[in-house]
C-alpha positions as CSV (number, residue, x, y, z in Angstrom):
1,M,20.3,-2.1,23.7
2,S,21.6,1.1,25.3
3,V,19.7,4.3,24.7
4,D,21.2,7.8,24.3
5,Y,18.6,10.5,23.6
6,R,21.1,12.6,21.7
7,L,22.6,9.8,19.4
8,G,19.7,7.4,19.3
9,P,19.9,3.6,20.0
10,Q,23.4,2.2,20.0
11,W,24.0,-1.1,18.2
12,V,25.2,-4.0,20.4
13,P,26.6,-7.2,18.9
14,A,24.1,-10.1,19.2
15,T,25.2,-12.7,21.6
16,R,24.2,-16.3,21.8
17,P,21.2,-16.8,24.1
18,A,21.8,-18.5,27.5
19,R,21.4,-22.3,27.5
20,G,17.9,-23.2,28.2
21,R,16.4,-19.9,27.2
22,R,14.3,-19.6,24.1
23,P,15.7,-17.2,21.5
24,G,13.6,-14.1,21.0
25,R,11.6,-14.4,24.2
26,G,12.7,-10.9,25.2
27,A,10.8,-9.1,22.4
28,L,7.7,-9.4,20.2
29,A,7.4,-9.3,16.5
30,G,11.1,-9.9,15.8
31,S,12.0,-6.7,17.6
32,A,15.4,-6.3,19.2
33,P,15.5,-7.8,22.7
34,L,14.0,-5.4,25.1
35,L,14.9,-6.0,28.8
36,D,12.1,-5.5,31.3
37,R,14.5,-3.4,33.2
38,E,14.9,-0.9,30.3
39,L,11.1,-0.7,29.9
40,W,10.5,-0.1,33.7
41,T,13.3,2.5,33.7
42,A,11.4,4.3,30.9
43,V,8.1,3.9,32.8
44,A,9.9,5.7,35.7
45,R,10.9,8.5,33.3
46,Q,7.3,8.9,32.1
47,G,6.2,9.0,35.7
48,S,8.7,11.8,36.3
49,F,7.1,13.7,33.4
50,L,3.6,13.2,35.0
51,L,5.0,14.4,38.2
52,L,6.7,17.5,36.7
53,I,3.5,18.5,34.9
54,A,1.6,18.1,38.1
55,I,4.1,20.4,39.9
56,M,3.7,23.1,37.2
57,A,-0.1,22.7,37.3
58,A,-0.4,23.0,41.1
59,P,-1.0,26.8,41.2
60,A,-4.2,26.1,39.2
61,A,-5.7,25.0,42.4
62,S,-4.7,28.1,44.4
63,P,-5.5,31.8,44.4
64,A,-2.8,32.2,41.7
65,A,-5.0,30.3,39.2
66,G,-5.5,33.4,37.0
67,L,-1.7,33.8,36.6
68,E,-1.4,30.1,36.0
69,R,-3.4,30.5,32.8
70,W,-0.3,32.3,31.4
71,A,2.5,30.6,33.4
72,F,1.5,26.9,32.6
73,P,1.9,27.3,28.8
74,A,5.2,29.3,29.4
75,M,6.6,26.7,31.8
76,T,5.7,23.6,29.7
77,A,7.0,25.3,26.5
78,L,10.4,26.0,28.2
79,V,10.6,22.3,29.3
80,A,9.7,21.1,25.9
81,G,12.2,23.5,24.3
82,W,14.9,22.2,26.6
83,F,14.2,18.6,25.5
84,A,14.1,19.7,21.8
85,L,17.2,21.8,21.8
86,R,19.3,19.1,23.7
87,G,18.2,16.6,21.0
88,R,16.3,14.4,23.5
89,A,13.7,13.3,20.9
90,P,12.0,10.5,22.9
91,A,11.6,12.7,25.9
92,Y,10.3,15.6,23.8
93,V,7.7,13.5,21.9
94,T,6.3,11.9,24.9
95,F,6.3,15.1,27.0
96,C,4.2,16.8,24.3
97,L,1.8,13.8,24.3
98,W,1.4,14.2,28.1
99,L,0.4,17.8,27.6
100,F,-2.3,16.9,25.1
101,L,-3.6,14.4,27.7
102,L,-3.6,16.6,30.7
103,T,-3.9,20.3,29.8
104,P,-7.7,20.4,29.5
105,L,-7.9,19.1,33.2
106,V,-5.5,21.8,34.3
107,R,-7.6,24.3,32.5
108,R,-10.8,23.2,34.3
109,I,-9.1,23.3,37.7
110,A,-7.9,26.8,37.0
111,D,-11.4,27.9,35.8
112,L,-12.8,26.6,39.0
113,H,-10.6,28.9,41.1
114,A,-10.2,31.9,38.7
115,G,-13.6,31.9,37.0
116,Y,-14.6,30.4,33.7
117,S,-12.9,31.8,30.6
118,Q,-14.3,30.6,27.2
119,S,-11.0,31.6,25.3
120,N,-8.5,30.2,27.8
121,V,-4.8,30.7,26.8
122,L,-3.8,27.8,29.0
123,M,-5.0,25.4,26.3
124,L,-2.2,26.6,24.0
125,A,0.3,24.7,26.2
126,P,0.6,21.5,24.0
127,Y,0.7,23.4,20.8
128,L,3.4,25.7,22.0
129,A,5.4,22.7,23.0
130,V,5.0,21.0,19.7
131,G,5.9,24.3,18.1
132,W,9.7,23.6,18.9
133,A,9.5,20.9,16.1
134,V,9.5,23.8,13.5
135,L,13.3,24.1,14.1
136,Q,13.7,20.8,12.4
137,Q,11.7,21.9,9.3
138,P,14.6,23.3,7.3
139,R,16.5,20.0,7.8
140,F,13.4,18.0,6.9
141,L,12.6,20.0,3.7
142,L,16.1,20.7,2.4
143,A,18.1,17.6,3.3
144,R,17.8,14.7,0.9
145,G,16.3,11.4,1.6
146,H,13.5,12.2,4.0
147,P,10.2,10.4,3.1
148,G,7.2,12.5,2.4
149,Q,9.0,15.8,1.8
150,W,6.9,17.1,-1.0
151,P,3.5,16.0,0.3
152,F,4.3,17.6,3.6
153,A,5.5,20.8,1.9
154,V,2.3,21.0,-0.2
155,L,0.2,20.4,2.9
156,F,1.9,23.2,4.8
157,G,1.3,25.4,1.8
158,A,-2.5,24.7,2.0
159,C,-2.3,25.7,5.7
160,L,-0.5,28.9,4.8
161,Y,-3.3,29.7,2.4
162,G,-6.0,29.3,5.1
163,F,-4.0,31.5,7.4
164,L,-3.5,34.3,4.8
165,L,-7.3,34.1,4.1
166,A,-8.0,34.5,7.8
167,V,-5.7,37.5,8.0
168,G,-7.3,39.2,4.9
169,N,-10.7,38.7,6.6
170,G,-9.5,40.4,9.8
171,R,-9.2,37.3,11.9
172,L,-5.5,37.4,12.9
173,L,-5.8,35.9,16.4
174,P,-8.4,33.1,15.5
175,G,-6.3,32.4,12.3
176,T,-3.1,32.1,14.3
177,L,-4.7,29.7,16.7
178,D,-6.0,27.6,13.9
179,L,-2.6,27.7,12.3
180,L,-1.3,26.0,15.4
181,R,-4.1,23.4,15.4
182,W,-3.5,22.5,11.8
183,T,0.3,22.5,11.6
184,A,1.4,21.2,15.0
185,P,0.3,17.6,14.3
186,P,2.2,17.2,11.0
187,L,5.1,19.2,12.4
188,L,5.5,16.5,15.1
189,A,5.4,13.8,12.3
190,C,8.2,15.7,10.5
191,Y,10.2,16.0,13.7
192,I,10.1,12.2,14.2
193,I,11.1,11.6,10.6
194,V,14.1,13.9,10.9
195,R,15.0,12.1,14.2
196,A,14.8,8.6,12.7
197,D,18.1,7.9,14.4
198,A,16.2,7.8,17.7
199,W,13.3,5.6,16.4
200,D,14.0,2.6,18.6
201,A,14.3,4.9,21.7
202,I,11.0,6.7,20.8
203,C,9.3,3.4,20.5
204,L,10.6,2.4,23.9
205,E,9.2,5.5,25.5
206,L,5.9,5.1,23.8
207,R,5.5,1.7,25.3
208,A,6.3,3.3,28.7
209,L,3.8,6.1,28.1
210,T,1.2,3.6,27.3
211,L,1.8,1.6,30.4
212,T,1.5,4.8,32.5
213,A,-1.2,6.9,30.6
214,L,-3.8,4.3,30.0
215,P,-4.6,3.5,33.6
216,V,-4.4,7.2,34.5
217,L,-6.9,8.2,31.7
218,S,-9.2,5.1,32.5
219,L,-9.4,5.4,36.3
220,Y,-10.1,9.2,36.1
221,G,-12.7,8.6,33.4
222,L,-14.5,6.0,35.5
223,Y,-14.3,8.2,38.6
224,Q,-15.8,11.0,36.6
225,F,-18.7,8.8,35.4
226,F,-19.5,7.7,39.0
227,S,-18.9,11.1,40.7
228,P,-18.1,14.0,38.5
229,P,-15.5,16.4,40.2
230,L,-16.6,19.9,40.8
231,W,-14.2,21.4,38.2
232,D,-15.7,19.1,35.6
233,A,-19.2,19.9,36.5
234,I,-18.7,23.6,36.4
235,W,-17.0,23.3,33.0
236,M,-19.9,21.3,31.7
237,L,-22.4,23.9,32.8
238,N,-20.5,26.7,31.3
239,V,-19.5,25.3,28.0
240,G,-23.0,24.5,27.0
241,M,-22.1,21.2,25.2
242,N,-25.5,19.4,25.5
243,S,-24.1,16.3,23.7
244,I,-21.9,15.4,26.7
245,G,-24.8,14.8,29.1
246,Q,-25.4,16.3,32.5
247,P,-22.9,16.8,35.3
248,E,-24.6,14.1,37.5
249,P,-23.4,10.5,38.3
250,F,-24.2,8.1,35.4
251,E,-25.6,10.9,33.2
252,I,-22.3,12.1,31.8
253,R,-20.5,11.1,28.6
254,V,-17.1,10.7,30.0
255,F,-14.3,13.0,28.7
256,G,-11.8,12.3,31.4
257,T,-8.7,14.6,31.5
258,M,-9.4,15.7,27.9
259,N,-11.6,18.2,26.2
260,S,-14.4,16.1,24.8
261,P,-15.7,12.5,24.8
262,A,-14.4,12.0,21.2
263,S,-10.8,13.1,22.1
264,L,-10.7,10.7,25.1
265,A,-12.2,7.9,23.2
266,Y,-9.7,8.1,20.3
267,Y,-6.8,8.4,22.6
268,L,-8.0,5.4,24.6
269,E,-8.4,3.5,21.3
270,A,-4.8,4.2,20.3
271,L,-3.4,3.3,23.6
272,L,-5.3,0.1,23.8
273,L,-4.0,-0.9,20.4
274,I,-0.4,-0.4,21.7
275,T,-1.3,-2.1,25.0
276,L,-2.4,-5.3,23.3
277,S,1.2,-6.0,22.1
278,L,3.1,-5.3,25.3
279,R,4.7,-7.9,27.4
280,P,4.2,-6.9,31.1
281,H,1.4,-8.7,32.8
282,V,-0.1,-5.5,34.0
283,R,-1.3,-4.9,30.5
284,W,-4.2,-7.3,31.2
285,L,-5.6,-5.0,33.9
286,N,-4.8,-1.9,31.9
287,A,-6.6,-3.1,28.8
288,A,-9.8,-4.0,30.9
289,L,-9.8,-0.6,32.5
290,G,-9.3,1.0,29.1
291,I,-12.2,-0.8,27.4
292,A,-14.5,0.1,30.4
293,A,-13.5,3.8,30.2
294,L,-13.9,3.7,26.4
295,A,-17.4,2.3,26.9
296,V,-18.7,5.1,29.0
297,T,-17.5,7.7,26.6
298,L,-20.3,6.5,24.5
299,V,-18.5,7.4,21.3
300,R,-19.7,4.7,18.9
301,S,-17.3,5.7,16.1
302,A,-14.4,5.0,18.5
303,W,-15.9,1.6,19.5
304,L,-16.1,0.7,15.8
305,A,-12.6,2.1,15.2
306,L,-11.1,-0.2,17.9
307,A,-12.8,-3.2,16.3
308,I,-11.4,-2.3,12.9
309,G,-8.0,-1.5,14.4
310,L,-7.8,-4.9,16.1
311,V,-8.5,-6.6,12.7
312,V,-5.8,-4.5,11.0
313,F,-3.3,-5.2,13.8
314,V,-3.9,-8.9,13.8
315,V,-3.5,-9.0,9.9
316,R,-0.3,-6.8,9.8
317,A,1.4,-8.1,13.0
318,P,3.9,-10.9,13.1
319,L,2.6,-14.3,14.4
320,R,4.0,-13.9,17.8
321,V,2.1,-10.6,18.2
322,R,-1.0,-12.0,16.7
323,T,-1.0,-14.8,19.4
324,S,-0.4,-12.2,22.1
325,V,-3.1,-10.0,20.8
326,V,-5.7,-12.8,20.6
327,L,-4.9,-13.9,24.2
328,M,-4.9,-10.4,25.4
329,L,-8.2,-9.6,23.8
330,A,-9.8,-12.6,25.3
331,A,-8.6,-11.6,28.7
332,A,-9.7,-8.0,28.3
333,V,-13.1,-9.1,27.1
334,T,-13.3,-11.4,30.1
335,L,-12.2,-8.8,32.6
336,S,-13.8,-5.6,31.4
337,P,-17.4,-6.6,32.2
338,L,-16.2,-6.7,35.9
339,A,-16.0,-2.9,35.6
340,L,-19.6,-2.8,34.1
341,T,-21.3,-4.7,36.9
342,N,-23.0,-1.5,38.1
343,A,-26.6,-1.8,36.8
344,R,-26.9,1.8,35.8
345,M,-23.5,1.9,34.1
346,E,-24.5,-1.3,32.2
347,K,-27.8,0.3,31.1
348,V,-26.3,3.5,29.8
349,V,-23.8,1.5,27.7
350,S,-26.3,-1.1,26.4
351,N,-28.7,1.7,25.3
352,R,-25.9,3.3,23.3
353,I,-25.1,0.0,21.7
354,E,-28.8,-0.5,20.8
355,S,-28.9,2.8,19.2
356,M,-26.4,1.6,16.7
357,S,-29.1,-0.8,15.2
358,N,-31.7,1.9,15.2
359,L,-30.2,4.5,13.0
360,G,-33.6,6.0,11.9
361,G,-34.2,7.2,15.6
362,D,-30.7,8.3,16.2
363,K,-30.9,12.0,17.1
364,S,-27.1,12.6,17.0
365,L,-26.8,11.0,13.5
366,S,-29.7,13.0,12.2
367,D,-28.2,16.2,13.6
368,R,-24.9,15.4,12.0
369,V,-26.6,14.7,8.6
370,N,-28.4,18.0,8.8
371,A,-25.2,19.8,9.7
372,Y,-23.5,18.2,6.7
373,E,-26.3,19.4,4.4
374,E,-26.1,23.0,5.6
375,S,-22.3,23.0,5.4
376,V,-22.3,21.6,1.9
377,Q,-24.5,24.6,0.8
378,E,-22.0,26.9,2.6
379,V,-19.1,25.4,0.8
380,I,-20.8,25.7,-2.6
381,S,-21.6,29.4,-1.9
382,K,-17.9,30.1,-0.8
383,P,-15.8,27.6,-2.8
384,W,-12.5,29.4,-2.0
385,G,-13.0,29.0,1.7
386,Q,-13.4,31.4,4.6
387,G,-10.0,31.0,6.1
388,F,-8.8,29.8,9.5
389,G,-10.6,30.7,12.7
390,T,-14.1,30.1,11.5
391,T,-14.8,26.7,13.2
392,N,-14.5,24.9,16.5
393,V,-12.0,26.0,19.1
394,S,-10.4,29.0,17.4
395,S,-13.9,30.4,16.5
396,K,-14.3,31.3,20.2
397,F,-12.0,34.3,19.5
398,S,-14.2,35.5,16.6
399,K,-17.8,36.9,16.4
400,A,-19.5,33.5,15.7
401,H,-18.6,30.4,17.6
402,R,-19.5,27.2,15.7
403,I,-18.7,23.5,16.2
404,I,-18.2,21.4,13.1
405,D,-18.3,17.6,13.4
406,G,-16.5,16.0,10.5
407,G,-13.0,16.4,9.0
408,P,-14.1,17.1,5.4
409,I,-16.5,19.9,6.3
410,E,-14.1,21.7,8.6
411,I,-11.4,21.5,5.9
412,L,-13.6,22.7,3.0
413,I,-15.1,25.5,5.0
414,S,-11.7,26.7,6.1
415,I,-9.6,26.5,3.0
416,G,-12.1,25.9,0.1
417,V,-12.7,23.2,-2.4
418,L,-9.3,23.4,-4.3
419,F,-7.0,23.7,-1.4
420,G,-9.1,21.4,0.8
421,F,-8.9,18.8,-1.9
422,I,-5.1,19.2,-2.1
423,Y,-4.8,19.0,1.7
424,I,-6.9,15.8,1.9
425,L,-5.0,14.3,-1.1
426,M,-1.6,14.9,0.5
427,G,-3.0,13.3,3.7
428,V,-4.0,10.2,1.7
429,V,-0.6,10.1,-0.1
430,L,1.3,10.2,3.1
431,L,-1.0,7.6,4.7
432,I,-0.4,5.2,1.8
433,A,3.3,5.8,1.9
434,A,3.3,5.1,5.6
435,I,1.4,1.9,5.6
436,M,3.3,0.6,2.7
437,R,6.6,0.8,4.5
438,P,8.4,-2.6,4.9
439,H,8.0,-4.2,8.3
440,P,11.2,-3.3,10.2
441,A,13.5,-5.8,11.9
442,T,12.9,-4.1,15.3
443,N,9.9,-2.9,17.2
444,G,7.4,-4.7,15.1
445,D,4.8,-4.3,17.8
446,I,4.8,-0.5,17.7
447,F,5.0,-0.6,13.9
448,S,1.9,-2.8,13.6
449,A,0.0,-0.6,16.2
450,A,1.0,2.6,14.3
451,V,-0.4,1.0,11.1
452,A,-3.7,0.2,12.8
453,I,-3.9,3.6,14.4
454,A,-3.3,5.5,11.1
455,I,-5.9,3.4,9.3
456,V,-8.7,3.8,11.9
457,Q,-8.0,7.5,12.2
458,A,-8.3,7.9,8.5
459,L,-11.6,5.8,8.4
460,A,-13.0,8.1,11.2
461,F,-12.3,11.2,9.2
462,S,-15.9,11.8,8.2
463,S,-17.0,11.6,11.9
464,V,-14.4,13.7,13.6
465,T,-11.5,15.9,12.3
466,T,-8.8,13.3,12.7
467,L,-6.1,15.4,10.9
468,V,-6.3,18.5,13.0
469,G,-5.9,19.4,16.6
470,E,-5.6,17.1,19.5
471,I,-7.1,14.1,17.7
472,G,-5.0,14.9,14.6
473,I,-1.9,14.3,16.7
474,L,-2.7,10.5,16.8
475,F,-2.9,10.2,13.0
476,W,0.3,12.2,12.3
477,L,2.1,10.5,15.2
478,A,1.4,7.2,13.6
479,V,2.3,8.4,10.1
480,G,5.6,9.9,11.4
481,L,6.5,6.7,13.2
482,L,5.9,4.6,10.2
483,L,7.8,6.8,7.7
484,A,10.7,7.1,10.2
485,S,10.9,3.3,10.6
486,P,14.2,1.7,9.4
487,R,14.0,0.2,5.9
488,R,15.7,-3.0,6.9
489,R,13.0,-5.8,6.7
490,A,12.4,-8.4,9.3
491,R,13.8,-11.7,8.2
492,A,10.6,-13.5,9.1
493,L,7.2,-12.2,10.3
494,V,6.7,-15.2,12.5
């Protein structure tokens, strides 16, 4: 299968397999034959994106770090725009994902050399890059035949209400930042649906990104756990987030290159679900590293999400993928303890596991329950919402900074009971429509992984805001991939 980013995958007539070669061995789950050469060429492309971002981020470690706060978002937005305007959908999607993975690290390095800045414009880089997807919105909303048009339109309408409410309350800047956080993830989903012609090529690049990103995130996270770099330690001291531990070896809840342990954990969980269906033998090592890094994030909801995701994946996947997943999981379980042989590391993880059976003495759980109770009273007193810019990251630009754990509460506080219910309902409608799509004849491994990712992100909604911001990208990426998948069914799921 040849790939052209502008035209999408080109159909090549099937040929009889060579004598002595088993048919279908080149792919999993009934997907079109995928040559290892094509996959590794895609891995090289992803490596070039990583190198490009590193080059653009280099001034963050120099006296020009203050200027880099503005230059990095501008440069990355221009690169993303070049991909988007030239119709290179796979490159555009994966480049945006790389920015979500790496921008927080670039920010912390810049803060080390230019001084800590609570409201750092550098963090806008991934959202500005995804913003180019808005150019496809007229085509998505006005052209016939795109799945999910009306639910997406209603969802964007609810976001507009939250923005207008923020402007009416004098929060233009925080409201604009929240508008980016809320709309960028579903915009990326709409972009993928519009570019359904490039679906096979996007799936290829996501495999390549997984093979590249999972070891990068995992190795950096494990290094951070054993010896936190100075830029991470300084950031931890300035941000005042006590839940992530202390900037000392073995006392940190790993957040890796990302902005929080939860963000890293859910991205690792999604990458692991894709990894478990890949063919290259390096996936064995990648999965073991990923599980070890996920363990030291100490995010229990992500551990549970991975377990549920594996069950969903095995149930939905074709037989050949199920076999591969079971064998891969057995290998990962066997190899990952090798990364936990350090006694202090094992103690930290085991204590966290034991806390799952002692909910009565779980401080983080009790704090969350208390926060929910207080937030419910706030929602009752202001049922029409307070508008964007009142919670989490965007609230740093307003008078009162507050962190909200839990998707329903953030949504209800921001856009009120009525529009919050509509927003959540549209998310449920789109989720159901996505997971009910027929299993495609190609790329069954990515399709099955996307089903699992979408479901576990929805199940974690009460714990973290899985529809908004950097974690929300995972849910909407999965929904977009599923809704964009070809309607031709696989002849057999075995």
